[in-house]
C-alpha positions as CSV (number, residue, x, y, z in Angstrom):
1,X,79.9,83.0,86.5
2,X,80.4,84.1,89.5
3,X,83.8,85.7,90.3
4,X,86.7,84.0,92.1
5,X,87.2,84.8,95.9
6,X,90.5,86.4,95.1
7,X,89.3,88.7,92.6
8,X,86.5,89.6,94.6
9,X,88.9,90.6,97.5
10,X,91.1,92.4,95.3
11,X,88.2,94.5,94.2
12,X,87.1,95.0,97.3
13,X,90.4,96.3,98.6
14,X,90.4,99.1,95.6
15,X,86.8,100.0,96.2
16,X,85.8,103.5,97.5
17,X,84.5,102.1,100.8
18,X,87.0,100.9,103.3
19,X,86.8,96.9,103.7
20,X,85.5,95.6,107.0
21,X,86.9,92.3,108.0
22,X,85.6,90.8,111.4
23,X,87.7,88.3,112.6
24,X,86.4,84.6,112.9
25,X,87.5,81.5,114.3
26,X,85.5,78.5,113.0
27,X,82.7,77.8,110.4
28,X,80.3,78.8,112.9
29,X,81.5,82.1,113.8
30,X,82.2,82.9,109.8
31,X,78.5,82.0,108.9
32,X,77.2,84.4,111.5
33,X,79.6,87.0,110.2
34,X,78.3,86.6,106.7
35,X,74.8,86.7,107.9
36,X,75.5,90.1,109.3
37,X,76.4,91.3,105.8
38,X,80.2,91.9,105.7
39,X,81.6,91.4,102.5
40,X,84.9,89.7,103.7
41,X,86.2,88.0,106.8
42,X,89.6,87.3,108.1
43,X,90.6,84.4,109.9
44,X,93.5,85.0,112.7
45,X,95.8,82.6,115.0
46,X,95.1,84.3,118.4
47,X,91.3,83.0,118.2
48,X,91.9,79.7,116.6
49,X,94.5,79.0,119.2
50,X,92.3,79.7,121.7
51,X,89.4,78.2,120.3
52,X,91.2,74.8,118.6
53,X,94.0,74.3,121.8
54,X,92.8,76.5,124.8
55,X,96.2,77.9,124.3
56,X,97.2,81.6,123.9
57,X,98.8,82.8,120.6
58,X,102.4,82.0,121.3
59,X,103.0,79.9,118.1
60,X,101.7,76.3,119.2
61,X,99.4,76.1,115.9
62,X,100.9,74.0,112.9
63,X,100.2,74.6,109.5
64,X,98.0,71.5,109.2
65,X,95.9,72.9,112.2
66,X,95.5,76.2,110.4
67,X,94.8,74.8,107.2
68,X,92.2,72.5,108.6
69,X,90.2,75.3,110.3
70,X,90.7,77.6,106.9
71,X,89.4,75.0,104.9
72,X,86.2,74.7,107.2
73,X,86.0,78.5,106.9
74,X,85.9,78.5,103.4
75,X,83.7,75.8,102.6
76,X,81.0,77.3,105.0
77,X,80.8,80.7,103.3
78,X,81.0,82.4,99.9
79,X,82.5,85.7,101.3
80,X,86.7,85.9,100.5
81,X,88.4,85.2,103.8
82,X,91.9,86.9,104.6
83,X,93.9,83.9,106.2
84,X,96.6,84.3,109.0
85,X,99.8,82.6,108.2
86,X,101.8,83.5,110.9
87,X,105.3,83.4,110.0
88,X,105.0,81.0,107.4
89,X,105.7,78.0,109.6
90,X,109.6,78.1,108.5
91,X,111.6,79.4,106.1
92,X,110.9,80.6,102.1
93,X,110.7,76.7,101.3
94,X,107.8,76.4,103.6
95,X,106.4,79.3,102.9
96,X,105.7,78.0,99.3
97,X,104.3,74.9,100.6
98,X,101.9,77.0,102.8
99,X,100.8,79.4,100.1
100,X,99.9,75.8,98.2
101,X,98.2,74.4,101.1
102,X,96.1,77.8,101.7
103,X,95.3,78.3,98.4
104,X,94.0,74.7,98.2
105,X,91.7,75.6,101.3
106,X,90.1,78.4,99.7
107,X,92.4,81.6,101.0
108,X,91.5,84.8,99.1
109,X,94.3,86.3,100.8
110,X,97.4,85.3,103.1
111,X,99.2,87.4,105.7
112,X,102.9,86.7,106.8
113,X,104.6,88.4,109.7
114,X,108.1,89.2,110.1
115,X,108.8,88.1,113.9
116,X,110.7,84.6,114.9
117,X,109.0,81.3,115.4
118,X,107.7,80.9,117.8
119,X,105.6,84.2,117.2
120,X,103.4,86.3,119.7
121,X,100.3,88.4,119.2
122,X,101.0,91.4,117.8
123,X,100.1,93.4,121.1
124,X,102.0,91.2,123.4
125,X,105.4,91.7,124.7
126,X,108.6,89.8,124.1
127,X,108.4,89.8,120.3
128,X,111.6,89.1,118.1
129,X,112.2,89.6,114.6
130,X,113.8,88.0,111.7
131,X,115.9,90.0,109.4
132,X,114.4,92.3,106.8
133,X,116.3,90.2,104.1
134,X,114.7,86.9,105.5
135,X,111.2,88.0,105.3
136,X,111.7,89.8,102.1
137,X,112.7,86.0,100.8
138,X,109.3,84.8,102.4
139,X,107.5,87.5,100.7
140,X,109.0,87.1,97.3
141,X,108.4,83.1,97.8
142,X,105.0,83.5,98.5
143,X,104.3,85.8,95.5
144,X,106.1,83.6,93.0
145,X,104.5,80.4,94.5
146,X,100.9,81.4,94.0
147,X,98.8,79.8,91.3
148,X,96.0,82.4,91.4
149,X,97.8,85.8,90.3
150,X,94.9,87.4,91.9
151,X,95.3,85.9,95.5
152,X,96.4,88.8,97.9
153,X,99.8,88.4,100.1
154,X,100.0,90.7,102.6
155,X,103.0,91.7,104.5
156,X,103.0,92.2,108.2
157,X,105.8,93.9,110.4
158,X,105.8,93.8,114.3
159,X,108.9,96.3,114.4
160,X,107.2,98.8,115.7
161,X,107.3,97.4,119.4
162,X,110.6,96.0,119.0
163,X,113.0,98.2,116.9
164,X,110.7,101.5,116.7
165,X,108.2,103.1,113.9
166,X,111.0,104.1,111.4
167,X,112.2,100.7,111.4
168,X,108.6,99.4,110.6
169,X,108.3,101.9,107.9
170,X,111.7,100.9,106.4
171,X,110.6,97.2,106.4
172,X,107.2,97.4,104.9
173,X,108.8,99.5,102.1
174,X,111.3,96.4,101.5
175,X,108.3,93.9,101.5
176,X,106.5,96.0,99.0
177,X,109.5,95.6,96.7
178,X,109.8,92.1,97.4
179,X,106.0,91.6,95.8
180,X,103.9,92.1,98.7
181,X,100.4,93.2,97.2
182,X,99.2,94.7,100.8
183,X,101.0,96.2,103.7
184,X,100.2,96.0,107.8
185,X,102.1,97.6,109.9
186,X,101.1,96.2,113.4
187,X,100.6,97.9,117.1
188,X,101.1,101.4,116.3
189,X,100.6,103.6,119.6
190,X,98.7,106.6,118.7
191,X,96.7,108.3,116.1
192,X,99.8,110.3,114.8
193,X,101.6,107.3,114.3
194,X,98.8,105.9,112.4
195,X,98.8,108.9,110.0
196,X,102.3,109.0,109.9
197,X,102.2,105.2,108.4
198,X,99.6,106.3,105.9
199,X,101.4,109.1,104.5
200,X,104.6,106.9,104.5
201,X,103.4,103.9,102.7
202,X,100.5,105.2,100.8
203,X,102.7,106.3,97.9
204,X,103.8,102.8,97.4
205,X,100.4,102.2,96.1
206,X,99.9,99.0,98.1
207,X,96.4,99.1,100.3
208,X,97.3,99.4,103.9
209,X,95.3,97.5,106.8
210,X,94.5,98.9,110.2
211,X,93.9,96.5,113.2
212,X,91.9,97.1,115.9
213,X,92.0,94.9,118.9
214,X,89.6,96.0,122.0
215,X,92.0,97.6,124.6
216,X,95.1,96.7,122.8
217,X,97.9,99.3,121.8
218,X,96.4,100.8,119.3
219,X,93.5,103.6,119.6
220,X,90.2,102.2,118.7
221,X,88.8,104.2,115.8
222,X,85.9,103.5,113.8
223,X,85.8,102.2,109.9
224,X,84.9,105.9,108.9
225,X,87.7,107.5,110.8
226,X,90.3,104.8,109.4
227,X,88.9,105.2,105.9
228,X,89.1,109.0,106.1
229,X,92.9,108.3,107.3
230,X,93.6,106.6,104.1
231,X,93.4,102.8,105.3
232,X,91.9,100.4,102.7
233,X,90.8,97.8,105.4
234,X,90.1,97.2,108.8
235,X,90.2,94.1,110.9
236,X,88.3,93.3,114.2
237,X,90.5,90.4,114.7
238,X,89.5,89.2,118.3
239,X,86.0,90.7,118.8
240,X,84.4,87.3,118.2
241,X,86.3,85.5,120.8
242,X,86.3,87.9,123.4
243,X,82.3,88.2,122.9
244,X,82.2,84.3,123.0
245,X,84.5,84.1,126.5
246,X,82.3,86.8,128.0
247,X,78.8,85.2,127.1
248,X,79.9,81.8,127.9
249,X,81.6,82.7,131.5
250,X,78.1,84.3,132.0
251,X,76.0,81.4,131.1
252,X,78.1,78.9,132.9
253,X,78.5,80.7,136.3
254,X,74.6,81.3,136.1
255,X,74.0,77.6,135.8
256,X,76.4,76.8,138.4
257,X,74.9,79.5,140.7
258,X,71.4,79.0,139.7
259,X,71.0,75.1,138.7
260,X,69.3,76.8,135.7
261,X,69.4,78.9,132.5
262,X,66.2,80.6,133.2
263,X,67.7,84.2,134.4
264,X,70.1,84.5,131.4
265,X,68.2,83.2,128.6
266,X,67.9,86.5,127.3
267,X,71.4,86.2,126.2
268,X,71.1,83.1,124.3
269,X,69.5,82.1,120.7
270,X,66.4,80.0,121.2
271,X,66.1,76.6,119.7
272,X,64.4,78.1,116.4
273,X,66.7,81.0,115.8
274,X,69.6,79.0,116.3
275,X,68.5,76.5,113.9
276,X,67.5,79.1,111.2
277,X,71.3,80.3,111.9
278,X,73.0,77.3,111.3
279,X,70.7,76.8,108.0
280,X,68.6,73.7,109.2
281,X,65.4,74.6,107.3
282,X,67.5,74.4,104.0
283,X,68.7,70.4,104.5
284,X,65.1,69.6,105.7
285,X,64.0,70.9,102.2
286,X,66.7,68.9,100.6
287,X,65.8,65.9,102.5
288,X,62.1,66.1,101.4
289,X,63.5,66.3,97.5
290,X,64.9,62.9,98.1
291,X,62.1,61.1,100.2
292,X,59.9,62.1,97.6
């Protein structure tokens, strides 16, 4: 019998090597990440908001929309998925419902942040925080309402940019006491701050996540550097959507300019490559079986 995704995710968190989590935003990007050999992936609201709504990450997404995308991703791959639940979409009672919906969709892990709703991307300006006590209630509600004991609840704090690093450390510590299985201090602004986060929080015995956003507020380090620093997992939450934006722009501009894709076809998958990537050969074999 194969392991549950939740159990596998926990094992990967506590393994010797840092857990690399490429960010995905739909079933197709999830399939590509899985085929690249990653053991787990993460779904983030920043990318989903851009791909599903064509809007920035400023709190427009609903629980229903996020659950829909999450289920499609979990159905498409066999690797565990760490799912962004924003602020939990309400108070602690809404968090209880969110956990049920995300569990039903197939999430192996869920993270909840301590911003006011509507929230903002962690590397944007203008964030506001709820109280420590209120977020502790959300973490407690999430931890107590999960049906699968191995489901990982990660607490994220955005306090670094609002009230300073010391408050971020304090908040993360309180969230661990409230039942968080994993901790994430968003947007530290130097290597020294990242080391301080690890030295302050690692004694709590909770795996720590680092977030690598290209040209964001946090220094861009390698997985090996982060592992040596003491982080258990690293997310690359926006790499897929940034790559897609750059490629789409180049292709569409070329078509507009040349009236053809001939001069940029080397940047695109071929017909055969794409069909193979999406799994067409498997479906053709299934068709053959039934046609016989």
